[in-house]
N, C-alpha and C positions, 0 to 999 in steps of 0.2 A: 460476460461472466468476469472476465479476465477485468476489465473496468468496474466491473461489482466488488470486484476485492480489495481495489485500491480505494473506492468511495471508502469502505469498513475502515481501513486502513488508517483514510487522512482521519475520518471520525477520531478513532480510537484516537489516534496521539493525540490531537487536537485536543482530542477531549482527558491528556492525558496534565495541560498544561497547566487545570486548573488545585491539581493536585501538587504542584511543585512549593518546595517548601521554601521558608525563605525569601517571596517573593513580594507584591505589594501587587494589590489587583488591577490596577493600575496598569500594571511590567507584565501581570497576566493576558493582560484585555488585547493589548498590543501583541503579546508575541499572536496570537490569535485568530487576531484580524491579519497579520503579516504571513502565517505560513496557512490560513486558507486561500491565500491569495498565491500565495508564491507555489505552491504546493502543485494548485489546480492551471499553474501555468505553463508549470518549466517542468514538471510531473511525465502525464499522462497525456502530453501533445506532439511527441515522433511515433515512431513506427511499433515500436514495442518489441521488436522481432530476438532482442534477447530477452527478457522476462518469457517470451510470447514460446520461446526456444524453450527454455526450461519448461516449463507444462510440461510440450508435446517427450520431449527426452526422456523425463518419467514415464510417461506414459508407452514411450515405446519400450524403456526398459522393465515396462512389466510386462508388456504382450497384448494390455487390454485397456480395455478407455476404464479412466479413473474414477471411482466413487464421487460424491459429491465431497467426500468431506476428504479425502483426497485430491478431487480439485482446488480443492481451499487451499490445500497445503501447500500443495504444488503453486499456484499462484501468485502463495506469501512469499515464499522462496525464489518467484519467478520479478515479483517485486525490489527484490530485495538487489537483485540484479542493476533495475532498474536504477532503484534511488541511489 
């Protein structure tokens, strides 16, 4: 589930390149190609201990299992730590 959140965040980030003002279409394509490969290669390849600890920490603080929305929010925060 934690990796699925990464996939969603990566797609949203890369999708935003198309809306950057002042960049040529060619540059937008280069950014999309580069970051698609770079993020996939460098970000989820580790143990993800820091990011998963964020999710678990929030669960412990709440004293219960997280709802789907809470898990997503916690995972987004966890990925911010990982990146």
